[in-house]
C-alpha positions, 0 to 999 in steps of 0.5 A: 580403502574401506574407510575412504569408501565409507566416507564417500558413501556418507558424503553421497547420503548427505548430499542426497538428503540435502537435495531431497530437503531442497525439493520441499522448499518452494521459492517462487509460489509454484508447486514444489513439483509443477508436474505432479503437485499442481495436478494433485490439487483439484476441485473448485474455488471461488475468488471474491474481489473488487476493483476496475481498470488495468489493476482488475485486468491484472488480477484476472490475468493472474488467475489464468497463470494459476489455472496453468499451474493447477489445471485440476482446479476450477476457479469462479471469479466474482469481481465487484465495483469497489464502491461500498465494498465493505457493506457488500463483503460483510453481507457476503460473509454473513450469508456464507457466499463470500467465496474461498479466497477473499481480497483484503487489506491490512488497513482493515486492522483485523476487523474481519479476522474471525472469518479468515483461516490462519495461514501460518500452518500452511506457510510452515508446512510449505517451508516458505521463507517470507522474508526472502520471498516478499518485497520489503515493506509489503507484508506489514499488517497481515499478521494480527497482534495475536500472531494469526496471519490473516492474509498474504500480500499481492501488491502495494502502492506508496507515494513520491513527491513529483515536482516541476523542475521549471518552477523550481528553476524559475524560483532559483530553488534547488531540487529537493533530495531524498534527505529533506525534512518537513520543515524544508518542505514547508519552506520550499513550498513557500519559496516556489509559490508565486503570482496572484489570483488566477495566475497563482502558482502554488507550492503544493497541491491540496492532495487527499493523502496529505491529511493522512501524512500530517499526523506523522510528519513530526513524529506523532501519530493519530492513535496508539498501536492497537487504536484503543486511544486517539493521540490527535491531541499529542503536541507532535501530531498537532504540529503536523497538521498545523504545518498544512494549515499554515501553508494554506494561510501562506498561499503555498497550498490552495484554499478551498475555493482554489482547490475546487477550481480544478482537479489537483492532478490537472493543477500540477499538469498545467504548471499551476503547482510546483509539487504533487504527492503522487501515488504509484497507482496514478503515476502513468496518469500524471505522466500522460497529463503532463506530457511535454508541458515541462520537465519533472522529477520525483523525490521521496517524501520528507523525513521526520525529526528522527530521520525516517521518511514519512510515507503512506502505503496502500496494500492489497492481498488475499485471505482464505475463508475459514469456511472454505470446502477446498482449503488446499486449492484456496491456499495454492491460489493465494500462494501463487498470486502472492509469490509467483514471479510471472504474476509479479511481473504482471502486477508490475505494470500497475503496482508494486508486486509482493513477489520480491523476485519480480520487484527487484528484477522487473519493477525496478527496471521500469520507468514511469510511462513516457518518461525517464523517471525510474520506479526504483524509489517506490520500492525504497519508499515502501520499506518504512511506509505506514499502512493507510491509517484510516481504512475501512475498519475505522472509517467512522473515526476517519470521517471525523478526522477528515472534518478536523482536517477541514477545520484546519485547512479550510476554516483556518482554525488552529490545529490545537483548537480543532483537536480539542473539538474532535479528539473526544469524538474520535475516541468515542468512535474508536470505543464504539468500533471496538465494542462492536468487535466483541 
């Protein structure tokens, strides 16, 4: 009997310890004990960000949720228009008035990392399992090559190919599937093109994201991993943007004059283009423009020769200013707007939320506004998507790449010749940016 009682006590003790350990695990961005922890953190923080429209409204609503969870923290919000935000932010950081919490994106490629607090110790202290808490693919790029975590994700957006079913039916071409390749994409674009002059129906619109997809479609890349070396003159990269130059020459993609004749979203909505590379952020606008004009669907972007879907993602997150005087409150804010399900549900109205719980329960059950088209492919598409390659940190090189793209798709120059002309200039731009970081 004594032995039984001893074993029973040990079992109770173990269960008690496990239960106590569980209390230290924060699984959804809320305080471990909302009734206590939220009240223990107090003071004042300033949140610095930018944007407009519904997306900005969702960020303001997210702050209200944070205030509800942490009533002792006063939050000052500075939301600026997005134009020239890099200049404004750098000026604010240099002047020391950029706030405690700063909106950021991984496409900055660590350019402003020196201003940001390493968030790893906070994550370890709070025992956060980010792999379990974050939507797959949303967290890429927030950790620098040296292991420093400079931010936490809040939202992301990737692309699908929207297609006009009526144009495909009329051309007798089967609808694309998620298994298609870029060679098939090029062939389909030509097959569904028809007509002449003002009545021309193009296979694919001339969307600005195509130039970012181009280097990757045959397994190439615009630069190496740490962007110290341009790789635009790599044969696979050249083959990628030559594909689009050939589509223009074949009349399957609008030339410069046709592209300037009307906005590309309107060209698709008017039934003058069969396909449109549609970002999640513009899905509701496309749906509104199409209305009842025709039936349409979406499909994942095509795969590269290795079988990997080629997609681009835009990511937004928040970092903590290393100079913050209230880092506990700043971290609480960042954690809440990244991981809290209620915040994630809010974000789901305008973008793909970082909080996995919200993405897999709320977002995946949503449909593009006024359609029966499910949002679930946007979640799948994010998994292997590539961070936008020409973000603010390397926009100087990106401007040169845009010129090279125009040489191929507007001037009709071969991709190989364009690469010969611009590769060294882009390399110099990379060298200059790296030099200025030192």
